NUFI-193200 format. One record per residue (C-alpha): residue number from 1; residue in three letters; chain; x, y, z. Coordinates in steps of 0.25 Angstrom, whole numbers, plus 5000, padded with zeros to 4 digits. Layout:
<atoms>
<atom><k>NUM</k><r>ALA</r><c>A</c><xx>X</xx><yy>Y</yy><zz>Z</zz></atom>
...
</atoms>
This chain:
<atoms>
<atom><k>1</k><r>MET</r><c>A</c><xx>5163</xx><yy>4487</yy><zz>4905</zz></atom>
<atom><k>2</k><r>SER</r><c>A</c><xx>5155</xx><yy>4477</yy><zz>4896</zz></atom>
<atom><k>3</k><r>ALA</r><c>A</c><xx>5144</xx><yy>4483</yy><zz>4887</zz></atom>
<atom><k>4</k><r>GLU</r><c>A</c><xx>5134</xx><yy>4473</yy><zz>4894</zz></atom>
<atom><k>5</k><r>THR</r><c>A</c><xx>5136</xx><yy>4479</yy><zz>4907</zz></atom>
<atom><k>6</k><r>PRO</r><c>A</c><xx>5124</xx><yy>4489</yy><zz>4906</zz></atom>
<atom><k>7</k><r>ALA</r><c>A</c><xx>5115</xx><yy>4479</yy><zz>4900</zz></atom>
<atom><k>8</k><r>ALA</r><c>A</c><xx>5118</xx><yy>4469</yy><zz>4911</zz></atom>
<atom><k>9</k><r>ALA</r><c>A</c><xx>5116</xx><yy>4480</yy><zz>4922</zz></atom>
<atom><k>10</k><r>GLY</r><c>A</c><xx>5102</xx><yy>4484</yy><zz>4915</zz></atom>
<atom><k>11</k><r>GLN</r><c>A</c><xx>5098</xx><yy>4469</yy><zz>4915</zz></atom>
<atom><k>12</k><r>PHE</r><c>A</c><xx>5102</xx><yy>4468</yy><zz>4930</zz></atom>
<atom><k>13</k><r>THR</r><c>A</c><xx>5094</xx><yy>4480</yy><zz>4934</zz></atom>
<atom><k>14</k><r>ARG</r><c>A</c><xx>5082</xx><yy>4475</yy><zz>4926</zz></atom>
<atom><k>15</k><r>ARG</r><c>A</c><xx>5083</xx><yy>4461</yy><zz>4932</zz></atom>
<atom><k>16</k><r>ARG</r><c>A</c><xx>5084</xx><yy>4468</yy><zz>4946</zz></atom>
<atom><k>17</k><r>LEU</r><c>A</c><xx>5071</xx><yy>4476</yy><zz>4944</zz></atom>
<atom><k>18</k><r>GLN</r><c>A</c><xx>5064</xx><yy>4464</yy><zz>4939</zz></atom>
<atom><k>19</k><r>PHE</r><c>A</c><xx>5068</xx><yy>4456</yy><zz>4951</zz></atom>
<atom><k>20</k><r>ARG</r><c>A</c><xx>5063</xx><yy>4468</yy><zz>4960</zz></atom>
<atom><k>21</k><r>ALA</r><c>A</c><xx>5050</xx><yy>4469</yy><zz>4954</zz></atom>
<atom><k>22</k><r>TRP</r><c>A</c><xx>5048</xx><yy>4454</yy><zz>4955</zz></atom>
<atom><k>23</k><r>ARG</r><c>A</c><xx>5052</xx><yy>4455</yy><zz>4970</zz></atom>
<atom><k>24</k><r>GLY</r><c>A</c><xx>5043</xx><yy>4466</yy><zz>4973</zz></atom>
<atom><k>25</k><r>ALA</r><c>A</c><xx>5031</xx><yy>4458</yy><zz>4967</zz></atom>
<atom><k>26</k><r>ARG</r><c>A</c><xx>5032</xx><yy>4447</yy><zz>4977</zz></atom>
<atom><k>27</k><r>PRO</r><c>A</c><xx>5036</xx><yy>4444</yy><zz>4992</zz></atom>
<atom><k>28</k><r>PHE</r><c>A</c><xx>5051</xx><yy>4442</yy><zz>4988</zz></atom>
<atom><k>29</k><r>TRP</r><c>A</c><xx>5057</xx><yy>4444</yy><zz>5002</zz></atom>
<atom><k>30</k><r>ALA</r><c>A</c><xx>5046</xx><yy>4436</yy><zz>5009</zz></atom>
<atom><k>31</k><r>GLY</r><c>A</c><xx>5049</xx><yy>4424</yy><zz>5000</zz></atom>
<atom><k>32</k><r>LEU</r><c>A</c><xx>5064</xx><yy>4426</yy><zz>5001</zz></atom>
<atom><k>33</k><r>PHE</r><c>A</c><xx>5063</xx><yy>4425</yy><zz>5017</zz></atom>
<atom><k>34</k><r>VAL</r><c>A</c><xx>5054</xx><yy>4414</yy><zz>5017</zz></atom>
<atom><k>35</k><r>ALA</r><c>A</c><xx>5063</xx><yy>4406</yy><zz>5007</zz></atom>
<atom><k>36</k><r>LEU</r><c>A</c><xx>5076</xx><yy>4410</yy><zz>5015</zz></atom>
<atom><k>37</k><r>GLY</r><c>A</c><xx>5069</xx><yy>4405</yy><zz>5028</zz></atom>
<atom><k>38</k><r>GLY</r><c>A</c><xx>5067</xx><yy>4392</yy><zz>5023</zz></atom>
<atom><k>39</k><r>LEU</r><c>A</c><xx>5081</xx><yy>4389</yy><zz>5020</zz></atom>
<atom><k>40</k><r>PRO</r><c>A</c><xx>5087</xx><yy>4388</yy><zz>5034</zz></atom>
<atom><k>41</k><r>ILE</r><c>A</c><xx>5075</xx><yy>4381</yy><zz>5039</zz></atom>
<atom><k>42</k><r>ALA</r><c>A</c><xx>5077</xx><yy>4370</yy><zz>5029</zz></atom>
<atom><k>43</k><r>TYR</r><c>A</c><xx>5093</xx><yy>4370</yy><zz>5030</zz></atom>
<atom><k>44</k><r>PHE</r><c>A</c><xx>5097</xx><yy>4370</yy><zz>5045</zz></atom>
<atom><k>45</k><r>PRO</r><c>A</c><xx>5090</xx><yy>4357</yy><zz>5048</zz></atom>
<atom><k>46</k><r>TYR</r><c>A</c><xx>5099</xx><yy>4350</yy><zz>5038</zz></atom>
<atom><k>47</k><r>ALA</r><c>A</c><xx>5112</xx><yy>4358</yy><zz>5040</zz></atom>
<atom><k>48</k><r>ASN</r><c>A</c><xx>5124</xx><yy>4354</yy><zz>5048</zz></atom>
<atom><k>49</k><r>LEU</r><c>A</c><xx>5132</xx><yy>4364</yy><zz>5055</zz></atom>
<atom><k>50</k><r>GLN</r><c>A</c><xx>5147</xx><yy>4361</yy><zz>5056</zz></atom>
<atom><k>51</k><r>ILE</r><c>A</c><xx>5155</xx><yy>4366</yy><zz>5068</zz></atom>
<atom><k>52</k><r>GLY</r><c>A</c><xx>5169</xx><yy>4362</yy><zz>5066</zz></atom>
<atom><k>53</k><r>HIS</r><c>A</c><xx>5169</xx><yy>4347</yy><zz>5067</zz></atom>
<atom><k>54</k><r>LEU</r><c>A</c><xx>5155</xx><yy>4347</yy><zz>5073</zz></atom>
<atom><k>55</k><r>THR</r><c>A</c><xx>5143</xx><yy>4345</yy><zz>5064</zz></atom>
<atom><k>56</k><r>LEU</r><c>A</c><xx>5130</xx><yy>4351</yy><zz>5070</zz></atom>
<atom><k>57</k><r>ALA</r><c>A</c><xx>5118</xx><yy>4345</yy><zz>5063</zz></atom>
<atom><k>58</k><r>MET</r><c>A</c><xx>5105</xx><yy>4355</yy><zz>5064</zz></atom>
<atom><k>59</k><r>SER</r><c>A</c><xx>5095</xx><yy>4345</yy><zz>5058</zz></atom>
<atom><k>60</k><r>THR</r><c>A</c><xx>5083</xx><yy>4342</yy><zz>5066</zz></atom>
<atom><k>61</k><r>THR</r><c>A</c><xx>5072</xx><yy>4331</yy><zz>5065</zz></atom>
<atom><k>62</k><r>ALA</r><c>A</c><xx>5063</xx><yy>4340</yy><zz>5057</zz></atom>
<atom><k>63</k><r>GLY</r><c>A</c><xx>5073</xx><yy>4343</yy><zz>5046</zz></atom>
<atom><k>64</k><r>ALA</r><c>A</c><xx>5062</xx><yy>4339</yy><zz>5035</zz></atom>
<atom><k>65</k><r>GLY</r><c>A</c><xx>5053</xx><yy>4349</yy><zz>5041</zz></atom>
<atom><k>66</k><r>SER</r><c>A</c><xx>5063</xx><yy>4360</yy><zz>5041</zz></atom>
<atom><k>67</k><r>LEU</r><c>A</c><xx>5067</xx><yy>4357</yy><zz>5026</zz></atom>
<atom><k>68</k><r>ILE</r><c>A</c><xx>5051</xx><yy>4357</yy><zz>5023</zz></atom>
<atom><k>69</k><r>ILE</r><c>A</c><xx>5050</xx><yy>4371</yy><zz>5030</zz></atom>
<atom><k>70</k><r>GLY</r><c>A</c><xx>5062</xx><yy>4376</yy><zz>5023</zz></atom>
<atom><k>71</k><r>VAL</r><c>A</c><xx>5058</xx><yy>4371</yy><zz>5010</zz></atom>
<atom><k>72</k><r>LEU</r><c>A</c><xx>5043</xx><yy>4377</yy><zz>5011</zz></atom>
<atom><k>73</k><r>LEU</r><c>A</c><xx>5049</xx><yy>4391</yy><zz>5016</zz></atom>
<atom><k>74</k><r>VAL</r><c>A</c><xx>5057</xx><yy>4391</yy><zz>5003</zz></atom>
<atom><k>75</k><r>VAL</r><c>A</c><xx>5046</xx><yy>4388</yy><zz>4994</zz></atom>
<atom><k>76</k><r>LEU</r><c>A</c><xx>5037</xx><yy>4398</yy><zz>5001</zz></atom>
<atom><k>77</k><r>GLY</r><c>A</c><xx>5047</xx><yy>4409</yy><zz>4999</zz></atom>
<atom><k>78</k><r>VAL</r><c>A</c><xx>5048</xx><yy>4405</yy><zz>4984</zz></atom>
<atom><k>79</k><r>SER</r><c>A</c><xx>5033</xx><yy>4405</yy><zz>4983</zz></atom>
<atom><k>80</k><r>LEU</r><c>A</c><xx>5033</xx><yy>4419</yy><zz>4989</zz></atom>
<atom><k>81</k><r>TRP</r><c>A</c><xx>5041</xx><yy>4424</yy><zz>4977</zz></atom>
<atom><k>82</k><r>PHE</r><c>A</c><xx>5033</xx><yy>4418</yy><zz>4965</zz></atom>
<atom><k>83</k><r>GLN</r><c>A</c><xx>5019</xx><yy>4416</yy><zz>4972</zz></atom>
<atom><k>84</k><r>LYS</r><c>A</c><xx>5017</xx><yy>4428</yy><zz>4979</zz></atom>
<atom><k>85</k><r>HIS</r><c>A</c><xx>5002</xx><yy>4426</yy><zz>4981</zz></atom>
<atom><k>86</k><r>VAL</r><c>A</c><xx>5005</xx><yy>4415</yy><zz>4991</zz></atom>
<atom><k>87</k><r>ARG</r><c>A</c><xx>5013</xx><yy>4425</yy><zz>5000</zz></atom>
<atom><k>88</k><r>VAL</r><c>A</c><xx>5003</xx><yy>4424</yy><zz>5012</zz></atom>
<atom><k>89</k><r>PHE</r><c>A</c><xx>5003</xx><yy>4409</yy><zz>5012</zz></atom>
<atom><k>90</k><r>ALA</r><c>A</c><xx>5018</xx><yy>4408</yy><zz>5010</zz></atom>
<atom><k>91</k><r>GLY</r><c>A</c><xx>5021</xx><yy>4418</yy><zz>5021</zz></atom>
<atom><k>92</k><r>VAL</r><c>A</c><xx>5012</xx><yy>4411</yy><zz>5031</zz></atom>
<atom><k>93</k><r>ALA</r><c>A</c><xx>5018</xx><yy>4397</yy><zz>5028</zz></atom>
<atom><k>94</k><r>ALA</r><c>A</c><xx>5032</xx><yy>4403</yy><zz>5029</zz></atom>
<atom><k>95</k><r>ILE</r><c>A</c><xx>5029</xx><yy>4408</yy><zz>5043</zz></atom>
<atom><k>96</k><r>LEU</r><c>A</c><xx>5023</xx><yy>4395</yy><zz>5047</zz></atom>
<atom><k>97</k><r>LEU</r><c>A</c><xx>5035</xx><yy>4387</yy><zz>5042</zz></atom>
<atom><k>98</k><r>ALA</r><c>A</c><xx>5045</xx><yy>4397</yy><zz>5048</zz></atom>
<atom><k>99</k><r>LEU</r><c>A</c><xx>5038</xx><yy>4395</yy><zz>5062</zz></atom>
<atom><k>100</k><r>VAL</r><c>A</c><xx>5038</xx><yy>4379</yy><zz>5060</zz></atom>
<atom><k>101</k><r>SER</r><c>A</c><xx>5053</xx><yy>4380</yy><zz>5057</zz></atom>
<atom><k>102</k><r>ILE</r><c>A</c><xx>5056</xx><yy>4384</yy><zz>5071</zz></atom>
<atom><k>103</k><r>PRO</r><c>A</c><xx>5054</xx><yy>4371</yy><zz>5078</zz></atom>
<atom><k>104</k><r>VAL</r><c>A</c><xx>5057</xx><yy>4362</yy><zz>5065</zz></atom>
<atom><k>105</k><r>SER</r><c>A</c><xx>5069</xx><yy>4368</yy><zz>5059</zz></atom>
<atom><k>106</k><r>ASN</r><c>A</c><xx>5079</xx><yy>4373</yy><zz>5069</zz></atom>
<atom><k>107</k><r>LEU</r><c>A</c><xx>5071</xx><yy>4385</yy><zz>5073</zz></atom>
<atom><k>108</k><r>GLY</r><c>A</c><xx>5068</xx><yy>4388</yy><zz>5060</zz></atom>
<atom><k>109</k><r>GLY</r><c>A</c><xx>5082</xx><yy>4388</yy><zz>5053</zz></atom>
<atom><k>110</k><r>PHE</r><c>A</c><xx>5088</xx><yy>4394</yy><zz>5066</zz></atom>
<atom><k>111</k><r>LEU</r><c>A</c><xx>5078</xx><yy>4405</yy><zz>5065</zz></atom>
<atom><k>112</k><r>ILE</r><c>A</c><xx>5083</xx><yy>4410</yy><zz>5052</zz></atom>
<atom><k>113</k><r>GLY</r><c>A</c><xx>5073</xx><yy>4403</yy><zz>5043</zz></atom>
<atom><k>114</k><r>PHE</r><c>A</c><xx>5062</xx><yy>4406</yy><zz>5052</zz></atom>
<atom><k>115</k><r>LEU</r><c>A</c><xx>5064</xx><yy>4421</yy><zz>5052</zz></atom>
<atom><k>116</k><r>PHE</r><c>A</c><xx>5065</xx><yy>4421</yy><zz>5037</zz></atom>
<atom><k>117</k><r>ALA</r><c>A</c><xx>5053</xx><yy>4413</yy><zz>5035</zz></atom>
<atom><k>118</k><r>LEU</r><c>A</c><xx>5045</xx><yy>4421</yy><zz>5045</zz></atom>
<atom><k>119</k><r>VAL</r><c>A</c><xx>5049</xx><yy>4434</yy><zz>5039</zz></atom>
<atom><k>120</k><r>GLY</r><c>A</c><xx>5047</xx><yy>4429</yy><zz>5025</zz></atom>
<atom><k>121</k><r>GLY</r><c>A</c><xx>5034</xx><yy>4424</yy><zz>5028</zz></atom>
<atom><k>122</k><r>ALA</r><c>A</c><xx>5029</xx><yy>4436</yy><zz>5035</zz></atom>
<atom><k>123</k><r>MET</r><c>A</c><xx>5034</xx><yy>4445</yy><zz>5023</zz></atom>
<atom><k>124</k><r>ALA</r><c>A</c><xx>5026</xx><yy>4436</yy><zz>5013</zz></atom>
<atom><k>125</k><r>VAL</r><c>A</c><xx>5013</xx><yy>4437</yy><zz>5021</zz></atom>
<atom><k>126</k><r>SER</r><c>A</c><xx>5014</xx><yy>4452</yy><zz>5022</zz></atom>
<atom><k>127</k><r>TRP</r><c>A</c><xx>5018</xx><yy>4455</yy><zz>5007</zz></atom>
<atom><k>128</k><r>VAL</r><c>A</c><xx>5008</xx><yy>4461</yy><zz>4998</zz></atom>
<atom><k>129</k><r>PRO</r><c>A</c><xx>5010</xx><yy>4464</yy><zz>4983</zz></atom>
<atom><k>130</k><r>GLY</r><c>A</c><xx>5012</xx><yy>4479</yy><zz>4979</zz></atom>
<atom><k>131</k><r>GLU</r><c>A</c><xx>5001</xx><yy>4486</yy><zz>4972</zz></atom>
<atom><k>132</k><r>PRO</r><c>A</c><xx>5004</xx><yy>4490</yy><zz>4958</zz></atom>
<atom><k>133</k><r>PRO</r><c>A</c><xx>5005</xx><yy>4505</yy><zz>4955</zz></atom>
<atom><k>134</k><r>ARG</r><c>A</c><xx>4991</xx><yy>4511</yy><zz>4951</zz></atom>
<atom><k>135</k><r>ALA</r><c>A</c><xx>4991</xx><yy>4520</yy><zz>4938</zz></atom>
<atom><k>136</k><r>GLU</r><c>A</c><xx>4986</xx><yy>4533</yy><zz>4940</zz></atom>
<atom><k>137</k><r>PRO</r><c>A</c><xx>4973</xx><yy>4536</yy><zz>4932</zz></atom>
<atom><k>138</k><r>PRO</r><c>A</c><xx>4975</xx><yy>4547</yy><zz>4921</zz></atom>
<atom><k>139</k><r>LEU</r><c>A</c><xx>4968</xx><yy>4560</yy><zz>4923</zz></atom>
<atom><k>140</k><r>GLU</r><c>A</c><xx>4956</xx><yy>4561</yy><zz>4914</zz></atom>
<atom><k>141</k><r>SER</r><c>A</c><xx>4955</xx><yy>4576</yy><zz>4912</zz></atom>
<atom><k>142</k><r>LYS</r><c>A</c><xx>4966</xx><yy>4586</yy><zz>4914</zz></atom>
<atom><k>143</k><r>GLY</r><c>A</c><xx>4966</xx><yy>4602</yy><zz>4912</zz></atom>
<atom><k>144</k><r>THR</r><c>A</c><xx>4977</xx><yy>4610</yy><zz>4907</zz></atom>
<atom><k>145</k><r>ASP</r><c>A</c><xx>4991</xx><yy>4606</yy><zz>4911</zz></atom>
<atom><k>146</k><r>GLY</r><c>A</c><xx>4986</xx><yy>4595</yy><zz>4919</zz></atom>
<atom><k>147</k><r>ALA</r><c>A</c><xx>4976</xx><yy>4603</yy><zz>4928</zz></atom>
<atom><k>148</k><r>PRO</r><c>A</c><xx>4962</xx><yy>4596</yy><zz>4930</zz></atom>
<atom><k>149</k><r>GLU</r><c>A</c><xx>4951</xx><yy>4599</yy><zz>4921</zz></atom>
<atom><k>150</k><r>GLY</r><c>A</c><xx>4943</xx><yy>4612</yy><zz>4924</zz></atom>
<atom><k>151</k><r>ALA</r><c>A</c><xx>4955</xx><yy>4618</yy><zz>4932</zz></atom>
<atom><k>152</k><r>VAL</r><c>A</c><xx>4959</xx><yy>4626</yy><zz>4919</zz></atom>
<atom><k>153</k><r>PRO</r><c>A</c><xx>4949</xx><yy>4634</yy><zz>4913</zz></atom>
<atom><k>154</k><r>ALA</r><c>A</c><xx>4946</xx><yy>4633</yy><zz>4898</zz></atom>
<atom><k>155</k><r>ALA</r><c>A</c><xx>4950</xx><yy>4644</yy><zz>4888</zz></atom>
<atom><k>156</k><r>ASP</r><c>A</c><xx>4935</xx><yy>4649</yy><zz>4887</zz></atom>
<atom><k>157</k><r>ASP</r><c>A</c><xx>4934</xx><yy>4649</yy><zz>4902</zz></atom>
<atom><k>158</k><r>THR</r><c>A</c><xx>4943</xx><yy>4661</yy><zz>4904</zz></atom>
<atom><k>159</k><r>ALA</r><c>A</c><xx>4934</xx><yy>4672</yy><zz>4898</zz></atom>
<atom><k>160</k><r>PHE</r><c>A</c><xx>4927</xx><yy>4681</yy><zz>4908</zz></atom>
<atom><k>161</k><r>PRO</r><c>A</c><xx>4912</xx><yy>4684</yy><zz>4907</zz></atom>
<atom><k>162</k><r>GLY</r><c>A</c><xx>4909</xx><yy>4696</yy><zz>4898</zz></atom>
<atom><k>163</k><r>TYR</r><c>A</c><xx>4923</xx><yy>4695</yy><zz>4891</zz></atom>
<atom><k>164</k><r>PRO</r><c>A</c><xx>4928</xx><yy>4689</yy><zz>4879</zz></atom>
<atom><k>165</k><r>ALA</r><c>A</c><xx>4936</xx><yy>4676</yy><zz>4879</zz></atom>
<atom><k>166</k><r>PRO</r><c>A</c><xx>4951</xx><yy>4677</yy><zz>4878</zz></atom>
<atom><k>167</k><r>GLY</r><c>A</c><xx>4955</xx><yy>4678</yy><zz>4863</zz></atom>
<atom><k>168</k><r>THR</r><c>A</c><xx>4941</xx><yy>4682</yy><zz>4858</zz></atom>
<atom><k>169</k><r>GLN</r><c>A</c><xx>4936</xx><yy>4696</yy><zz>4854</zz></atom>
<atom><k>170</k><r>ALA</r><c>A</c><xx>4924</xx><yy>4703</yy><zz>4859</zz></atom>
<atom><k>171</k><r>SER</r><c>A</c><xx>4912</xx><yy>4702</yy><zz>4850</zz></atom>
<atom><k>172</k><r>GLY</r><c>A</c><xx>4901</xx><yy>4711</yy><zz>4857</zz></atom>
<atom><k>173</k><r>PRO</r><c>A</c><xx>4899</xx><yy>4724</yy><zz>4863</zz></atom>
<atom><k>174</k><r>ALA</r><c>A</c><xx>4896</xx><yy>4718</yy><zz>4876</zz></atom>
<atom><k>175</k><r>VAL</r><c>A</c><xx>4911</xx><yy>4714</yy><zz>4879</zz></atom>
<atom><k>176</k><r>PRO</r><c>A</c><xx>4917</xx><yy>4725</yy><zz>4886</zz></atom>
<atom><k>177</k><r>GLY</r><c>A</c><xx>4931</xx><yy>4731</yy><zz>4882</zz></atom>
<atom><k>178</k><r>PRO</r><c>A</c><xx>4941</xx><yy>4739</yy><zz>4889</zz></atom>
<atom><k>179</k><r>ARG</r><c>A</c><xx>4939</xx><yy>4753</yy><zz>4893</zz></atom>
<atom><k>180</k><r>GLY</r><c>A</c><xx>4951</xx><yy>4762</yy><zz>4893</zz></atom>
<atom><k>181</k><r>GLY</r><c>A</c><xx>4954</xx><yy>4773</yy><zz>4903</zz></atom>
<atom><k>182</k><r>MET</r><c>A</c><xx>4960</xx><yy>4776</yy><zz>4916</zz></atom>
<atom><k>183</k><r>ASP</r><c>A</c><xx>4955</xx><yy>4771</yy><zz>4930</zz></atom>
<atom><k>184</k><r>ASP</r><c>A</c><xx>4964</xx><yy>4777</yy><zz>4941</zz></atom>
<atom><k>185</k><r>GLY</r><c>A</c><xx>4975</xx><yy>4780</yy><zz>4932</zz></atom>
<atom><k>186</k><r>GLU</r><c>A</c><xx>4976</xx><yy>4766</yy><zz>4926</zz></atom>
<atom><k>187</k><r>PRO</r><c>A</c><xx>4971</xx><yy>4761</yy><zz>4913</zz></atom>
<atom><k>188</k><r>SER</r><c>A</c><xx>4957</xx><yy>4756</yy><zz>4915</zz></atom>
<atom><k>189</k><r>GLN</r><c>A</c><xx>4954</xx><yy>4742</yy><zz>4911</zz></atom>
<atom><k>190</k><r>ALA</r><c>A</c><xx>4939</xx><yy>4742</yy><zz>4913</zz></atom>
<atom><k>191</k><r>PHE</r><c>A</c><xx>4930</xx><yy>4737</yy><zz>4902</zz></atom>
<atom><k>192</k><r>THR</r><c>A</c><xx>4918</xx><yy>4744</yy><zz>4896</zz></atom>
<atom><k>193</k><r>ALA</r><c>A</c><xx>4908</xx><yy>4739</yy><zz>4886</zz></atom>
<atom><k>194</k><r>PRO</r><c>A</c><xx>4911</xx><yy>4743</yy><zz>4872</zz></atom>
<atom><k>195</k><r>GLY</r><c>A</c><xx>4902</xx><yy>4755</yy><zz>4868</zz></atom>
<atom><k>196</k><r>ALA</r><c>A</c><xx>4900</xx><yy>4760</yy><zz>4882</zz></atom>
<atom><k>197</k><r>HIS</r><c>A</c><xx>4905</xx><yy>4773</yy><zz>4878</zz></atom>
<atom><k>198</k><r>ASP</r><c>A</c><xx>4900</xx><yy>4774</yy><zz>4864</zz></atom>
<atom><k>199</k><r>LEU</r><c>A</c><xx>4890</xx><yy>4786</yy><zz>4862</zz></atom>
<atom><k>200</k><r>SER</r><c>A</c><xx>4887</xx><yy>4784</yy><zz>4848</zz></atom>
<atom><k>201</k><r>GLY</r><c>A</c><xx>4874</xx><yy>4778</yy><zz>4851</zz></atom>
<atom><k>202</k><r>THR</r><c>A</c><xx>4876</xx><yy>4765</yy><zz>4844</zz></atom>
<atom><k>203</k><r>SER</r><c>A</c><xx>4880</xx><yy>4758</yy><zz>4856</zz></atom>
<atom><k>204</k><r>PRO</r><c>A</c><xx>4870</xx><yy>4749</yy><zz>4863</zz></atom>
<atom><k>205</k><r>ALA</r><c>A</c><xx>4875</xx><yy>4755</yy><zz>4876</zz></atom>
<atom><k>206</k><r>ASN</r><c>A</c><xx>4870</xx><yy>4769</yy><zz>4872</zz></atom>
<atom><k>207</k><r>GLY</r><c>A</c><xx>4857</xx><yy>4765</yy><zz>4866</zz></atom>
<atom><k>208</k><r>ALA</r><c>A</c><xx>4854</xx><yy>4756</yy><zz>4853</zz></atom>
<atom><k>209</k><r>ASN</r><c>A</c><xx>4855</xx><yy>4763</yy><zz>4840</zz></atom>
<atom><k>210</k><r>GLY</r><c>A</c><xx>4859</xx><yy>4776</yy><zz>4845</zz></atom>
<atom><k>211</k><r>ARG</r><c>A</c><xx>4846</xx><yy>4779</yy><zz>4851</zz></atom>
<atom><k>212</k><r>HIS</r><c>A</c><xx>4852</xx><yy>4787</yy><zz>4863</zz></atom>
<atom><k>213</k><r>SER</r><c>A</c><xx>4863</xx><yy>4794</yy><zz>4855</zz></atom>
<atom><k>214</k><r>ALA</r><c>A</c><xx>4864</xx><yy>4809</yy><zz>4855</zz></atom>
<atom><k>215</k><r>GLY</r><c>A</c><xx>4856</xx><yy>4818</yy><zz>4845</zz></atom>
</atoms>
């Protein structure tokens, strides 16, 4: 196997993709059908059919008209490839020329050219260019892990009223602390304010400055 085979295959694939992109941006098949329709219309009036020793001439008195119709159809087909903005005009003209070829050019090239030109003209009229893909707008604000903003609470929003924030230490006597004990045979998890059971008299809960202390 030659060393140039992978490079040649890659070049062929690239050319094929380029041709497919070029073909998809224009009414390719419509132009092909219209051009193919013009060939039998222009050819049959000047052709001679050999049947053994018998020569059958299919030329008519309107041979020049058949040639003009066939050439115009080929030109319209090529125009659909390179001038796609004239597709409506070219499609309507191809349909009219195909209809005129019926009485002028041997029933439109024995209906072969007529059908090709008629179908190609209809495809050219109905073809529209595709819309390019739209780019999605980027999201302006995102929360944590892609969640919308406001769906995930901030770090300082997790604290409960009357309790210290996570990671901080209680700084005042109004912050309740855990109270030990047993409730129904289970350790109690209730909270009591600091100094609630302080009987020394210095706690604000039992009176200021020990005013209500015993003795």
